[in-house]
C-alpha positions as CSV (number, residue, x, y, z in Angstrom):
1,M,28.2,49.6,-34.4
2,A,31.5,51.5,-33.8
3,R,33.5,49.3,-35.5
4,G,31.4,49.1,-38.4
5,V,31.3,53.1,-38.3
6,V,35.2,53.4,-38.3
7,Q,35.5,50.6,-40.9
8,R,33.4,52.5,-43.2
9,W,35.2,55.5,-42.5
10,W,38.6,54.0,-43.4
11,R,37.4,52.3,-46.6
12,R,36.4,56.0,-47.7
13,H,39.6,57.8,-46.3
14,P,42.4,59.0,-48.9
15,A,45.1,57.4,-47.0
16,H,43.4,54.2,-47.3
17,A,43.4,54.3,-51.4
18,A,47.0,55.3,-51.4
19,G,47.6,52.3,-48.8
20,Q,45.9,50.1,-51.6
21,L,47.9,51.2,-54.5
22,A,51.2,50.8,-52.8
23,R,50.3,47.3,-51.3
24,P,51.2,45.3,-54.6
25,L,54.7,47.3,-54.9
26,L,55.6,46.6,-51.3
27,E,54.5,43.2,-51.3
28,H,57.0,42.3,-54.0
29,Y,59.7,44.4,-52.5
30,A,59.3,42.8,-49.4
31,R,59.3,39.2,-51.3
32,T,62.7,39.9,-52.9
33,E,64.4,42.6,-50.2
34,P,63.1,41.9,-47.1
35,V,66.2,43.1,-45.2
36,K,66.2,46.5,-46.9
37,L,62.6,46.8,-46.4
38,M,63.1,46.4,-42.7
39,A,65.9,48.8,-42.6
40,A,64.1,51.6,-44.4
41,A,61.0,50.8,-42.0
42,A,63.3,51.2,-39.1
43,A,65.5,54.5,-40.5
44,T,61.6,55.9,-40.9
45,G,60.6,55.2,-37.5
46,S,63.9,56.8,-36.1
47,L,63.6,59.9,-38.3
48,L,59.8,60.4,-37.0
49,V,60.9,59.9,-33.6
50,L,63.7,62.4,-33.6
51,V,61.7,65.1,-35.7
52,R,58.5,64.5,-34.1
53,P,56.2,66.1,-36.8
54,W,53.1,65.7,-34.2
55,R,54.5,68.4,-32.0
56,L,54.6,70.9,-35.0
57,I,50.4,70.6,-35.5
58,S,48.0,71.2,-33.2
59,A,45.1,68.6,-32.2
60,T,42.7,71.1,-33.7
61,A,44.3,71.1,-37.1
62,V,44.6,67.1,-37.1
63,I,40.7,66.8,-36.1
64,A,40.2,69.3,-38.8
65,A,42.3,67.4,-41.4
66,V,40.6,64.1,-40.4
67,L,36.9,65.5,-40.9
68,K,37.8,67.2,-44.0
69,T,39.5,64.5,-46.1
70,S,36.3,61.8,-45.2
71,D,32.8,61.6,-45.7
72,V,31.4,63.4,-42.7
73,A,27.5,63.5,-43.8
74,D,27.8,60.0,-44.4
75,L,29.3,59.2,-41.2
76,V,26.4,61.1,-39.3
77,N,24.0,59.2,-41.6
78,T,25.2,55.9,-40.5
79,L,25.0,56.8,-36.9
80,L,21.5,57.9,-36.9
81,Q,20.1,55.1,-38.8
82,K,18.2,53.0,-37.0
83,P,18.8,49.1,-37.1
84,A,16.8,46.8,-39.1
85,R,14.3,44.8,-37.2
86,P,12.5,41.8,-38.7
87,P,8.5,42.5,-38.8
88,R,6.5,41.4,-35.9
89,Q,4.6,38.1,-35.8
90,D,1.6,37.6,-33.9
91,P,0.6,34.4,-32.5
92,P,-2.5,32.8,-34.2
């Protein structure tokens, strides 16, 4: 159940939409220039480790941003739904 909730949340998240838009461009670039793409990824990772942007914001701000950008009401509704059960059949 938790996996389904997380998948549904991710499908509705704005970052997922941005990734879906960038995917064709990145796939084409990866086919034509794989070494440059790997170098850019390594440089980006190194920069993130050096700058440590996660230390600049609090955990509360991260939680608020995650909850703000997703459909919280839909998530709660999904968690509260009872699983569908087949109708009971009495023996004759």
